[in-house]
C-alpha positions in Angstrom: -179.2 136.1 211.9 -182.7 135.4 210.8 -185.8 136.5 212.7 -186.9 132.9 213.7 -183.5 132.3 215.3 -183.5 135.6 217.1 -187.0 134.8 218.5 -185.8 131.3 219.6 -182.8 132.8 221.4 -185.0 135.4 223.1 -187.4 132.7 224.4 -184.5 130.8 225.9 -183.1 133.9 227.5 -186.3 134.9 229.2 -185.9 132.0 231.8 -182.3 132.8 232.7 -181.4 134.5 236.0 -179.7 137.9 235.6 -176.2 136.6 236.5 -176.3 134.0 233.7 -177.6 136.7 231.4 -174.6 138.9 232.1 -172.3 135.9 231.5 -174.0 135.3 228.1 -173.7 139.0 227.2 -170.0 138.9 227.9 -169.7 135.8 225.6 -171.7 137.5 222.8 -169.3 140.5 223.1 -166.4 138.1 222.9 -167.9 136.4 219.8 -168.3 139.7 218.0 -164.7 140.7 218.7 -163.5 137.3 217.6 -165.5 137.6 214.3 -163.8 141.0 213.6 -160.4 139.4 214.2 -159.8 141.7 217.2 -159.0 140.7 220.7 -160.7 142.7 223.5 -158.7 145.7 224.6 -157.1 146.0 228.0 -160.0 148.0 229.4 -162.4 145.3 228.4 -160.2 142.5 229.9 -160.0 144.5 233.1 -163.7 144.9 233.4 -164.4 141.2 232.7 -161.7 140.2 235.3 -163.3 142.5 237.9 -166.7 141.0 237.4 -165.3 137.4 237.5 -163.1 138.2 240.5 -166.1 139.5 242.4 -167.7 136.1 241.9 -164.5 134.4 243.1 -164.1 132.2 240.0 -163.2 132.6 236.3 -165.0 130.3 234.1 -163.9 129.5 230.5 -165.6 127.6 227.8 -164.1 125.7 224.9 -167.2 126.2 222.7 -170.5 127.9 222.4 -172.2 124.5 223.0 -170.4 124.2 226.3 -171.5 127.7 227.4 -175.2 127.0 226.4 -175.1 123.7 228.3 -173.9 125.5 231.4 -176.6 128.1 231.0 -179.2 125.3 230.5 -180.1 126.5 227.0 -181.0 123.7 224.6 -179.9 124.2 221.0 
């Protein structure tokens, strides 16, 4: 990822509330695992489910665009 793109992402992230930041971080971890061709291990899945269960809902996204739209990040 080039520096300009990183800076643009950081600028968008600065205005997010913490909870949405945690959701985005989870998604980034998912993307990294997907890129490696690995699925998250059982411990990771358990941790994600605990966080989501504490919120009372499990939200899934069909694409990165859908996630960014939900987080109010323009791309």
